[in-house]
CHARMM-style PDB file with segment names, atoms N, HN, CA, C and O in Angstrom:
ATOM      1  N   LYS     1     103.817 114.288 104.489  1.00  0.00      PROA
ATOM      2  CA  LYS     1     103.315 112.592 104.669  1.00  0.00      PROA
ATOM      3  C   LYS     1     102.773 112.189 103.398  1.00  0.00      PROA
ATOM      4  O   LYS     1     102.247 112.917 102.556  1.00  0.00      PROA
ATOM      5  N   THR     2     102.971 110.880 103.352  1.00  0.00      PROA
ATOM      6  HN  THR     2     103.398 110.289 104.036  1.00  0.00      PROA
ATOM      7  CA  THR     2     102.290 110.097 102.240  1.00  0.00      PROA
ATOM      8  C   THR     2     101.161 109.787 102.879  1.00  0.00      PROA
ATOM      9  O   THR     2     100.900 109.880 104.078  1.00  0.00      PROA
ATOM     10  N   PRO     3     100.381 109.336 101.809  1.00  0.00      PROA
ATOM     11  CA  PRO     3      98.829 108.526 102.161  1.00  0.00      PROA
ATOM     12  C   PRO     3      99.098 107.113 103.193  1.00  0.00      PROA
ATOM     13  O   PRO     3      98.283 106.827 104.070  1.00  0.00      PROA
ATOM     14  N   SER     4     100.190 106.400 102.981  1.00  0.00      PROA
ATOM     15  HN  SER     4     100.852 106.633 102.269  1.00  0.00      PROA
ATOM     16  CA  SER     4     100.383 105.478 103.756  1.00  0.00      PROA
ATOM     17  C   SER     4     101.015 105.770 105.020  1.00  0.00      PROA
ATOM     18  O   SER     4     100.789 105.018 105.968  1.00  0.00      PROA
ATOM     19  N   ASP     5     101.807 106.804 105.161  1.00  0.00      PROA
ATOM     20  HN  ASP     5     101.990 107.415 104.390  1.00  0.00      PROA
ATOM     21  CA  ASP     5     101.877 107.333 106.668  1.00  0.00      PROA
ATOM     22  C   ASP     5     100.604 107.956 107.187  1.00  0.00      PROA
ATOM     23  O   ASP     5     100.474 107.784 108.399  1.00  0.00      PROA
ATOM     24  N   PHE     6      99.776 108.529 106.698  1.00  0.00      PROA
ATOM     25  HN  PHE     6      99.881 108.669 105.714  1.00  0.00      PROA
ATOM     26  CA  PHE     6      98.705 109.020 107.262  1.00  0.00      PROA
ATOM     27  C   PHE     6      97.730 107.811 107.800  1.00  0.00      PROA
ATOM     28  O   PHE     6      97.005 107.856 108.794  1.00  0.00      PROA
ATOM     29  N   LEU     7      97.876 106.886 107.024  1.00  0.00      PROA
ATOM     30  HN  LEU     7      98.465 106.850 106.217  1.00  0.00      PROA
ATOM     31  CA  LEU     7      96.844 105.721 107.348  1.00  0.00      PROA
ATOM     32  C   LEU     7      97.616 104.944 108.518  1.00  0.00      PROA
ATOM     33  O   LEU     7      96.949 104.495 109.451  1.00  0.00      PROA
ATOM     34  N   GLY     8      98.775 104.802 108.495  1.00  0.00      PROA
ATOM     35  HN  GLY     8      99.317 105.167 107.737  1.00  0.00      PROA
ATOM     36  CA  GLY     8      99.707 104.223 109.373  1.00  0.00      PROA
ATOM     37  C   GLY     8      99.501 104.638 110.807  1.00  0.00      PROA
ATOM     38  O   GLY     8      99.460 103.918 111.804  1.00  0.00      PROA
ATOM     39  N   ALA     9      99.371 106.050 110.699  1.00  0.00      PROA
ATOM     40  HN  ALA     9      99.405 106.635 109.889  1.00  0.00      PROA
ATOM     41  CA  ALA     9      98.921 106.633 112.031  1.00  0.00      PROA
ATOM     42  C   ALA     9      97.615 106.464 112.378  1.00  0.00      PROA
ATOM     43  O   ALA     9      97.250 106.953 113.447  1.00  0.00      PROA
ATOM     44  N   ALA    10      96.696 105.772 111.582  1.00  0.00      PROA
ATOM     45  HN  ALA    10      96.992 105.374 110.713  1.00  0.00      PROA
ATOM     46  CA  ALA    10      95.314 105.660 112.116  1.00  0.00      PROA
ATOM     47  C   ALA    10      95.143 104.238 112.525  1.00  0.00      PROA
ATOM     48  O   ALA    10      94.004 103.955 112.896  1.00  0.00      PROA
ATOM     49  N   ILE    11      96.025 103.282 112.538  1.00  0.00      PROA
ATOM     50  HN  ILE    11      96.951 103.511 112.236  1.00  0.00      PROA
ATOM     51  CA  ILE    11      95.977 102.207 112.997  1.00  0.00      PROA
ATOM     52  C   ILE    11      95.336 102.034 114.468  1.00  0.00      PROA
ATOM     53  O   ILE    11      95.658 102.801 115.375  1.00  0.00      PROA
ATOM     54  N   GLY    12      94.411 100.986 114.656  1.00  0.00      PROA
ATOM     55  HN  GLY    12      94.150 100.363 113.919  1.00  0.00      PROA
ATOM     56  CA  GLY    12      93.539 101.108 115.852  1.00  0.00      PROA
ATOM     57  C   GLY    12      92.553 101.916 116.227  1.00  0.00      PROA
ATOM     58  O   GLY    12      91.944 101.888 117.296  1.00  0.00      PROA
ATOM     59  N   SER    13      92.385 102.751 115.187  1.00  0.00      PROA
ATOM     60  HN  SER    13      92.880 102.773 114.318  1.00  0.00      PROA
ATOM     61  CA  SER    13      91.239 103.737 115.253  1.00  0.00      PROA
ATOM     62  C   SER    13      90.148 103.135 114.395  1.00  0.00      PROA
ATOM     63  O   SER    13      90.273 102.182 113.626  1.00  0.00      PROA
ATOM     64  N   ARG    14      89.050 103.845 114.650  1.00  0.00      PROA
ATOM     65  HN  ARG    14      88.949 104.619 115.275  1.00  0.00      PROA
ATOM     66  CA  ARG    14      87.845 103.502 113.927  1.00  0.00      PROA
ATOM     67  C   ARG    14      87.952 104.175 112.501  1.00  0.00      PROA
ATOM     68  O   ARG    14      88.380 105.329 112.493  1.00  0.00      PROA
ATOM     69  N   VAL    15      87.645 103.646 111.401  1.00  0.00      PROA
ATOM     70  HN  VAL    15      87.298 102.708 111.407  1.00  0.00      PROA
ATOM     71  CA  VAL    15      87.513 104.221 109.890  1.00  0.00      PROA
ATOM     72  C   VAL    15      86.559 103.854 109.251  1.00  0.00      PROA
ATOM     73  O   VAL    15      85.810 102.977 109.681  1.00  0.00      PROA
ATOM     74  N   VAL    16      86.405 104.381 108.216  1.00  0.00      PROA
ATOM     75  HN  VAL    16      87.014 105.093 107.866  1.00  0.00      PROA
ATOM     76  CA  VAL    16      85.194 104.079 107.262  1.00  0.00      PROA
ATOM     77  C   VAL    16      85.962 104.176 105.990  1.00  0.00      PROA
ATOM     78  O   VAL    16      86.658 105.160 105.737  1.00  0.00      PROA
ATOM     79  N   VAL    17      85.811 102.960 105.034  1.00  0.00      PROA
ATOM     80  HN  VAL    17      85.246 102.162 105.240  1.00  0.00      PROA
ATOM     81  CA  VAL    17      86.328 102.916 103.886  1.00  0.00      PROA
ATOM     82  C   VAL    17      85.238 102.674 103.010  1.00  0.00      PROA
ATOM     83  O   VAL    17      84.444 101.755 103.211  1.00  0.00      PROA
ATOM     84  N   ARG    18      85.154 103.527 101.957  1.00  0.00      PROA
ATOM     85  HN  ARG    18      85.800 104.274 101.794  1.00  0.00      PROA
ATOM     86  CA  ARG    18      84.169 103.609 100.894  1.00  0.00      PROA
ATOM     87  C   ARG    18      84.597 103.212  99.629  1.00  0.00      PROA
ATOM     88  O   ARG    18      85.538 103.769  99.063  1.00  0.00      PROA
ATOM     89  N   LEU    19      83.979 102.301  99.155  1.00  0.00      PROA
ATOM     90  HN  LEU    19      83.215 101.848  99.614  1.00  0.00      PROA
ATOM     91  CA  LEU    19      84.586 101.616  97.864  1.00  0.00      PROA
ATOM     92  C   LEU    19      83.895 102.277  96.596  1.00  0.00      PROA
ATOM     93  O   LEU    19      82.799 102.790  96.819  1.00  0.00      PROA
ATOM     94  N   ASN    20      84.415 102.341  95.207  1.00  0.00      PROA
ATOM     95  HN  ASN    20      85.306 101.924  95.026  1.00  0.00      PROA
ATOM     96  CA  ASN    20      83.921 102.996  94.375  1.00  0.00      PROA
ATOM     97  C   ASN    20      82.484 102.586  93.935  1.00  0.00      PROA
ATOM     98  O   ASN    20      81.868 103.279  93.125  1.00  0.00      PROA
ATOM     99  N   SER    21      81.945 101.436  94.484  1.00  0.00      PROA
ATOM    100  HN  SER    21      82.445 100.873  95.142  1.00  0.00      PROA
ATOM    101  CA  SER    21      80.554 101.149  94.433  1.00  0.00      PROA
ATOM    102  C   SER    21      79.676 101.954  95.262  1.00  0.00      PROA
ATOM    103  O   SER    21      78.482 102.059  94.984  1.00  0.00      PROA
ATOM    104  N   GLY    22      80.155 102.477  96.179  1.00  0.00      PROA
ATOM    105  HN  GLY    22      81.125 102.391  96.405  1.00  0.00      PROA
ATOM    106  CA  GLY    22      79.381 103.322  97.170  1.00  0.00      PROA
ATOM    107  C   GLY    22      79.202 102.398  98.621  1.00  0.00      PROA
ATOM    108  O   GLY    22      78.695 102.936  99.606  1.00  0.00      PROA
ATOM    109  N   VAL    23      79.583 101.207  98.656  1.00  0.00      PROA
ATOM    110  HN  VAL    23      79.994 100.771  97.856  1.00  0.00      PROA
ATOM    111  CA  VAL    23      79.390 100.350  99.833  1.00  0.00      PROA
ATOM    112  C   VAL    23      80.616 100.798 100.760  1.00  0.00      PROA
ATOM    113  O   VAL    23      81.784 100.916 100.388  1.00  0.00      PROA
ATOM    114  N   GLU    24      80.114 101.019 102.032  1.00  0.00      PROA
ATOM    115  HN  GLU    24      79.165 100.922 102.335  1.00  0.00      PROA
ATOM    116  CA  GLU    24      81.056 101.325 103.055  1.00  0.00      PROA
ATOM    117  C   GLU    24      81.380 100.223 104.126  1.00  0.00      PROA
ATOM    118  O   GLU    24      80.549  99.441 104.586  1.00  0.00      PROA
ATOM    119  N   TYR    25      82.557 100.271 104.417  1.00  0.00      PROA
ATOM    120  HN  TYR    25      83.233 100.907 104.043  1.00  0.00      PROA
ATOM    121  CA  TYR    25      82.931  99.251 105.394  1.00  0.00      PROA
ATOM    122  C   TYR    25      83.479 100.188 106.728  1.00  0.00      PROA
ATOM    123  O   TYR    25      84.390 101.008 106.615  1.00  0.00      PROA
ATOM    124  N   ARG    26      82.824  99.937 107.884  1.00  0.00      PROA
ATOM    125  HN  ARG    26      82.085  99.270 107.976  1.00  0.00      PROA
ATOM    126  CA  ARG    26      83.393 100.946 109.070  1.00  0.00      PROA
ATOM    127  C   ARG    26      83.748  99.582 110.168  1.00  0.00      PROA
ATOM    128  O   ARG    26      83.098  98.544 110.290  1.00  0.00      PROA
ATOM    129  N   GLY    27      84.886  99.958 110.822  1.00  0.00      PROA
ATOM    130  HN  GLY    27      85.415 100.801 110.723  1.00  0.00      PROA
ATOM    131  CA  GLY    27      85.381  99.338 111.722  1.00  0.00      PROA
ATOM    132  C   GLY    27      86.827  99.811 112.040  1.00  0.00      PROA
ATOM    133  O   GLY    27      87.223 100.945 111.768  1.00  0.00      PROA
ATOM    134  N   VAL    28      87.667  98.747 112.702  1.00  0.00      PROA
ATOM    135  HN  VAL    28      87.345  97.826 112.922  1.00  0.00      PROA
ATOM    136  CA  VAL    28      88.947  99.397 113.425  1.00  0.00      PROA
ATOM    137  C   VAL    28      89.973  98.941 112.373  1.00  0.00      PROA
ATOM    138  O   VAL    28      90.043  97.821 111.866  1.00  0.00      PROA
ATOM    139  N   LEU    29      90.651  99.864 112.166  1.00  0.00      PROA
ATOM    140  HN  LEU    29      90.594 100.774 112.577  1.00  0.00      PROA
ATOM    141  CA  LEU    29      91.859  99.606 111.109  1.00  0.00      PROA
ATOM    142  C   LEU    29      92.896  98.801 111.829  1.00  0.00      PROA
ATOM    143  O   LEU    29      93.319  99.379 112.831  1.00  0.00      PROA
ATOM    144  N   ALA    30      93.340  97.806 111.631  1.00  0.00      PROA
ATOM    145  HN  ALA    30      92.996  97.336 110.818  1.00  0.00      PROA
ATOM    146  CA  ALA    30      94.080  96.677 111.861  1.00  0.00      PROA
ATOM    147  C   ALA    30      95.587  96.559 111.420  1.00  0.00      PROA
ATOM    148  O   ALA    30      96.535  96.236 112.137  1.00  0.00      PROA
ATOM    149  N   CYS    31      95.603  96.927 109.934  1.00  0.00      PROA
ATOM    150  HN  CYS    31      94.834  97.189 109.352  1.00  0.00      PROA
ATOM    151  CA  CYS    31      96.921  97.028 109.268  1.00  0.00      PROA
ATOM    152  C   CYS    31      96.744  97.330 107.941  1.00  0.00      PROA
ATOM    153  O   CYS    31      95.625  97.326 107.428  1.00  0.00      PROA
ATOM    154  N   LEU    32      97.712  97.581 107.361  1.00  0.00      PROA
ATOM    155  HN  LEU    32      98.621  97.584 107.777  1.00  0.00      PROA
ATOM    156  CA  LEU    32      97.356  97.946 105.825  1.00  0.00      PROA
ATOM    157  C   LEU    32      98.900  97.680 105.287  1.00  0.00      PROA
ATOM    158  O   LEU    32      99.838  97.449 106.050  1.00  0.00      PROA
ATOM    159  N   ASP    33      98.993  97.743 104.044  1.00  0.00      PROA
ATOM    160  HN  ASP    33      98.231  97.931 103.424  1.00  0.00      PROA
ATOM    161  CA  ASP    33     100.279  97.514 103.176  1.00  0.00      PROA
ATOM    162  C   ASP    33     100.401  98.483 102.179  1.00  0.00      PROA
ATOM    163  O   ASP    33      99.585  99.395 102.046  1.00  0.00      PROA
ATOM    164  N   GLY    34     101.540  98.303 101.359  1.00  0.00      PROA
ATOM    165  HN  GLY    34     102.203  97.562 101.467  1.00  0.00      PROA
ATOM    166  CA  GLY    34     102.077  99.403 100.431  1.00  0.00      PROA
ATOM    167  C   GLY    34     101.233  99.190  99.450  1.00  0.00      PROA
ATOM    168  O   GLY    34     101.250 100.105  98.626  1.00  0.00      PROA
ATOM    169  N   TYR    35     100.248  98.045  99.136  1.00  0.00      PROA
ATOM    170  HN  TYR    35     100.234  97.302  99.805  1.00  0.00      PROA
ATOM    171  CA  TYR    35      99.319  98.142  97.890  1.00  0.00      PROA
ATOM    172  C   TYR    35      98.093  98.381  98.547  1.00  0.00      PROA
ATOM    173  O   TYR    35      97.080  97.935  98.007  1.00  0.00      PROA
ATOM    174  N   MET    36      97.987  99.020  99.643  1.00  0.00      PROA
ATOM    175  HN  MET    36      98.810  99.382 100.082  1.00  0.00      PROA
ATOM    176  CA  MET    36      96.679  99.543 100.100  1.00  0.00      PROA
ATOM    177  C   MET    36      95.714  98.485 100.368  1.00  0.00      PROA
ATOM    178  O   MET    36      94.509  98.691 100.220  1.00  0.00      PROA
ATOM    179  N   ASN    37      96.142  97.447 100.727  1.00  0.00      PROA
ATOM    180  HN  ASN    37      97.120  97.280 100.848  1.00  0.00      PROA
ATOM    181  CA  ASN    37      95.375  96.145 101.183  1.00  0.00      PROA
ATOM    182  C   ASN    37      95.179  96.624 102.628  1.00  0.00      PROA
ATOM    183  O   ASN    37      96.077  97.127 103.303  1.00  0.00      PROA
ATOM    184  N   ILE    38      93.668  96.379 103.117  1.00  0.00      PROA
ATOM    185  HN  ILE    38      92.939  95.971 102.569  1.00  0.00      PROA
ATOM    186  CA  ILE    38      93.578  96.952 104.342  1.00  0.00      PROA
ATOM    187  C   ILE    38      92.899  95.824 105.006  1.00  0.00      PROA
ATOM    188  O   ILE    38      92.031  95.191 104.404  1.00  0.00      PROA
ATOM    189  N   ALA    39      93.275  95.513 106.315  1.00  0.00      PROA
ATOM    190  HN  ALA    39      93.980  96.027 106.804  1.00  0.00      PROA
ATOM    191  CA  ALA    39      92.629  94.583 107.416  1.00  0.00      PROA
ATOM    192  C   ALA    39      92.010  95.370 108.246  1.00  0.00      PROA
ATOM    193  O   ALA    39      92.619  96.346 108.685  1.00  0.00      PROA
ATOM    194  N   MET    40      90.523  95.087 108.683  1.00  0.00      PROA
ATOM    195  HN  MET    40      90.029  94.294 108.327  1.00  0.00      PROA
ATOM    196  CA  MET    40      89.878  95.550 109.538  1.00  0.00      PROA
ATOM    197  C   MET    40      89.360  94.667 110.695  1.00  0.00      PROA
ATOM    198  O   MET    40      89.341  93.452 110.496  1.00  0.00      PROA
ATOM    199  N   GLU    41      88.981  95.102 111.763  1.00  0.00      PROA
ATOM    200  HN  GLU    41      88.996  96.088 111.925  1.00  0.00      PROA
ATOM    201  CA  GLU    41      88.336  94.305 112.743  1.00  0.00      PROA
ATOM    202  C   GLU    41      87.088  94.986 113.257  1.00  0.00      PROA
ATOM    203  O   GLU    41      86.948  96.207 113.186  1.00  0.00      PROA
ATOM    204  N   GLN    42      86.084  94.082 113.836  1.00  0.00      PROA
ATOM    205  HN  GLN    42      86.199  93.090 113.895  1.00  0.00      PROA
ATOM    206  CA  GLN    42      84.813  94.792 114.070  1.00  0.00      PROA
ATOM    207  C   GLN    42      84.156  95.427 112.951  1.00  0.00      PROA
ATOM    208  O   GLN    42      83.581  96.493 113.172  1.00  0.00      PROA
ATOM    209  N   THR    43      84.149  94.910 111.706  1.00  0.00      PROA
ATOM    210  HN  THR    43      84.616  94.044 111.526  1.00  0.00      PROA
ATOM    211  CA  THR    43      83.605  95.753 110.605  1.00  0.00      PROA
ATOM    212  C   THR    43      81.978  95.359 110.283  1.00  0.00      PROA
ATOM    213  O   THR    43      81.341  94.318 110.443  1.00  0.00      PROA
ATOM    214  N   GLU    44      81.655  96.567 109.805  1.00  0.00      PROA
ATOM    215  HN  GLU    44      82.172  97.413 109.674  1.00  0.00      PROA
ATOM    216  CA  GLU    44      80.224  96.451 109.490  1.00  0.00      PROA
ATOM    217  C   GLU    44      80.065  97.132 108.132  1.00  0.00      PROA
ATOM    218  O   GLU    44      80.552  98.217 107.816  1.00  0.00      PROA
ATOM    219  N   GLU    45      79.204  96.222 107.272  1.00  0.00      PROA
ATOM    220  HN  GLU    45      78.808  95.341 107.528  1.00  0.00      PROA
ATOM    221  CA  GLU    45      79.202  96.930 106.078  1.00  0.00      PROA
ATOM    222  C   GLU    45      77.770  97.412 105.734  1.00  0.00      PROA
ATOM    223  O   GLU    45      76.747  96.834 106.101  1.00  0.00      PROA
ATOM    224  N   TYR    46      77.819  98.560 104.972  1.00  0.00      PROA
ATOM    225  HN  TYR    46      78.649  99.030 104.674  1.00  0.00      PROA
ATOM    226  CA  TYR    46      76.714  99.387 104.789  1.00  0.00      PROA
ATOM    227  C   TYR    46      76.562  99.745 103.338  1.00  0.00      PROA
ATOM    228  O   TYR    46      77.488 100.138 102.628  1.00  0.00      PROA
ATOM    229  N   VAL    47      75.440  99.593 102.993  1.00  0.00      PROA
ATOM    230  HN  VAL    47      74.688  99.274 103.569  1.00  0.00      PROA
ATOM    231  CA  VAL    47      74.776  99.522 101.581  1.00  0.00      PROA
ATOM    232  C   VAL    47      73.967 100.679 101.644  1.00  0.00      PROA
ATOM    233  O   VAL    47      73.130 100.669 102.546  1.00  0.00      PROA
ATOM    234  N   GLY    48      74.011 101.811 100.811  1.00  0.00      PROA
ATOM    235  HN  GLY    48      74.691 101.819 100.078  1.00  0.00      PROA
ATOM    236  CA  GLY    48      72.857 102.937 101.087  1.00  0.00      PROA
ATOM    237  C   GLY    48      72.677 103.328 102.357  1.00  0.00      PROA
ATOM    238  O   GLY    48      71.566 103.745 102.682  1.00  0.00      PROA
ATOM    239  N   GLY    49      73.759 103.265 103.329  1.00  0.00      PROA
ATOM    240  HN  GLY    49      74.662 102.926 103.065  1.00  0.00      PROA
ATOM    241  CA  GLY    49      73.560 103.742 104.469  1.00  0.00      PROA
ATOM    242  C   GLY    49      72.842 102.923 105.576  1.00  0.00      PROA
ATOM    243  O   GLY    49      72.590 103.261 106.733  1.00  0.00      PROA
ATOM    244  N   ASP    50      72.567 101.728 104.911  1.00  0.00      PROA
ATOM    245  HN  ASP    50      72.771 101.454 103.971  1.00  0.00      PROA
ATOM    246  CA  ASP    50      71.800 100.592 105.745  1.00  0.00      PROA
ATOM    247  C   ASP    50      72.762  99.739 106.162  1.00  0.00      PROA
ATOM    248  O   ASP    50      73.690  99.425 105.416  1.00  0.00      PROA
ATOM    249  N   LEU    51      72.643  99.280 107.384  1.00  0.00      PROA
ATOM    250  HN  LEU    51      71.890  99.534 107.991  1.00  0.00      PROA
ATOM    251  CA  LEU    51      73.708  97.986 107.725  1.00  0.00      PROA
ATOM    252  C   LEU    51      73.131  96.641 107.124  1.00  0.00      PROA
ATOM    253  O   LEU    51      71.995  96.172 107.185  1.00  0.00      PROA
ATOM    254  N   LYS    52      74.093  96.252 106.624  1.00  0.00      PROA
ATOM    255  HN  LYS    52      75.016  96.633 106.574  1.00  0.00      PROA
ATOM    256  CA  LYS    52      73.733  95.053 105.822  1.00  0.00      PROA
ATOM    257  C   LYS    52      74.305  93.745 106.492  1.00  0.00      PROA
ATOM    258  O   LYS    52      73.656  92.702 106.556  1.00  0.00      PROA
ATOM    259  N   ASN    53      75.583  93.900 106.984  1.00  0.00      PROA
ATOM    260  HN  ASN    53      76.110  94.748 106.932  1.00  0.00      PROA
ATOM    261  CA  ASN    53      76.476  92.701 107.547  1.00  0.00      PROA
ATOM    262  C   ASN    53      77.312  93.164 108.667  1.00  0.00      PROA
ATOM    263  O   ASN    53      77.625  94.348 108.794  1.00  0.00      PROA
ATOM    264  N   LYS    54      77.663  92.268 109.452  1.00  0.00      PROA
ATOM    265  HN  LYS    54      77.410  91.306 109.349  1.00  0.00      PROA
ATOM    266  CA  LYS    54      78.730  92.290 110.492  1.00  0.00      PROA
ATOM    267  C   LYS    54      79.855  91.301 110.331  1.00  0.00      PROA
ATOM    268  O   LYS    54      79.582  90.102 110.269  1.00  0.00      PROA
ATOM    269  N   TYR    55      81.174  91.745 110.257  1.00  0.00      PROA
ATOM    270  HN  TYR    55      81.396  92.719 110.308  1.00  0.00      PROA
ATOM    271  CA  TYR    55      82.150  90.711 110.365  1.00  0.00      PROA
ATOM    272  C   TYR    55      82.964  90.909 111.457  1.00  0.00      PROA
ATOM    273  O   TYR    55      83.009  92.005 112.017  1.00  0.00      PROA
ATOM    274  N   GLY    56      83.559  90.038 111.788  1.00  0.00      PROA
ATOM    275  HN  GLY    56      83.522  89.149 111.333  1.00  0.00      PROA
ATOM    276  CA  GLY    56      84.504  90.096 112.826  1.00  0.00      PROA
ATOM    277  C   GLY    56      85.726  90.630 112.297  1.00  0.00      PROA
ATOM    278  O   GLY    56      86.121  91.704 112.752  1.00  0.00      PROA
ATOM    279  N   ASP    57      86.370  90.058 111.425  1.00  0.00      PROA
ATOM    280  HN  ASP    57      86.049  89.186 111.055  1.00  0.00      PROA
ATOM    281  CA  ASP    57      87.579  90.654 110.591  1.00  0.00      PROA
ATOM    282  C   ASP    57      87.187  90.791 109.047  1.00  0.00      PROA
ATOM    283  O   ASP    57      86.416  90.102 108.379  1.00  0.00      PROA
ATOM    284  N   ALA    58      87.835  91.714 108.752  1.00  0.00      PROA
ATOM    285  HN  ALA    58      88.462  92.273 109.295  1.00  0.00      PROA
ATOM    286  CA  ALA    58      87.490  91.829 106.863  1.00  0.00      PROA
ATOM    287  C   ALA    58      89.024  92.274 106.441  1.00  0.00      PROA
ATOM    288  O   ALA    58      89.812  92.890 107.159  1.00  0.00      PROA
ATOM    289  N   PHE    59      89.242  91.816 105.122  1.00  0.00      PROA
ATOM    290  HN  PHE    59      88.602  91.316 104.539  1.00  0.00      PROA
ATOM    291  CA  PHE    59      90.238  92.298 104.343  1.00  0.00      PROA
ATOM    292  C   PHE    59      89.955  92.838 102.931  1.00  0.00      PROA
ATOM    293  O   PHE    59      89.427  92.171 102.042  1.00  0.00      PROA
ATOM    294  N   ILE    60      90.349  94.083 102.820  1.00  0.00      PROA
ATOM    295  HN  ILE    60      90.778  94.625 103.542  1.00  0.00      PROA
ATOM    296  CA  ILE    60      89.592  94.702 101.647  1.00  0.00      PROA
ATOM    297  C   ILE    60      91.110  95.081 100.716  1.00  0.00      PROA
ATOM    298  O   ILE    60      92.008  95.847 101.066  1.00  0.00      PROA
ATOM    299  N   ARG    61      91.031  94.375  99.625  1.00  0.00      PROA
ATOM    300  HN  ARG    61      90.301  93.753  99.341  1.00  0.00      PROA
ATOM    301  CA  ARG    61      91.980  94.154  98.592  1.00  0.00      PROA
ATOM    302  C   ARG    61      92.032  95.822  97.955  1.00  0.00      PROA
ATOM    303  O   ARG    61      91.062  96.439  97.515  1.00  0.00      PROA
ATOM    304  N   GLY    62      93.389  96.296  98.052  1.00  0.00      PROA
ATOM    305  HN  GLY    62      94.177  95.795  98.410  1.00  0.00      PROA
ATOM    306  CA  GLY    62      93.698  97.435  97.264  1.00  0.00      PROA
ATOM    307  C   GLY    62      94.236  96.842  96.035  1.00  0.00      PROA
ATOM    308  O   GLY    62      94.686  95.705  95.894  1.00  0.00      PROA
ATOM    309  N   ASN    63      94.121  97.800  95.144  1.00  0.00      PROA
ATOM    310  HN  ASN    63      93.756  98.724  95.258  1.00  0.00      PROA
ATOM    311  CA  ASN    63      94.611  97.549  93.726  1.00  0.00      PROA
ATOM    312  C   ASN    63      95.143  98.919  93.170  1.00  0.00      PROA
ATOM    313  O   ASN    63      94.492  99.686  92.459  1.00  0.00      PROA
ATOM    314  N   ASN    64      96.436  99.104  93.611  1.00  0.00      PROA
ATOM    315  HN  ASN    64      96.964  98.482  94.188  1.00  0.00      PROA
ATOM    316  CA  ASN    64      96.806 100.509  92.817  1.00  0.00      PROA
ATOM    317  C   ASN    64      97.516 100.159  91.585  1.00  0.00      PROA
ATOM    318  OT1 ASN    64      97.898 101.044  90.820  1.00  0.00      PROA
TER     319      ASN     64
END
């Protein structure tokens, strides 16, 4: 399986996306594309383990 196959199977599940900066986004994986752009729902932003923001929908740009 490719990483895209693995992530595609997780659509609708709660996921954690950790950026290189260490910031984490936790929410429900809505969709993704071949560039690893990720759309999430019910998203929460954590910095240093602390909840900083809540977003209804979020888009995280992948840059392969």
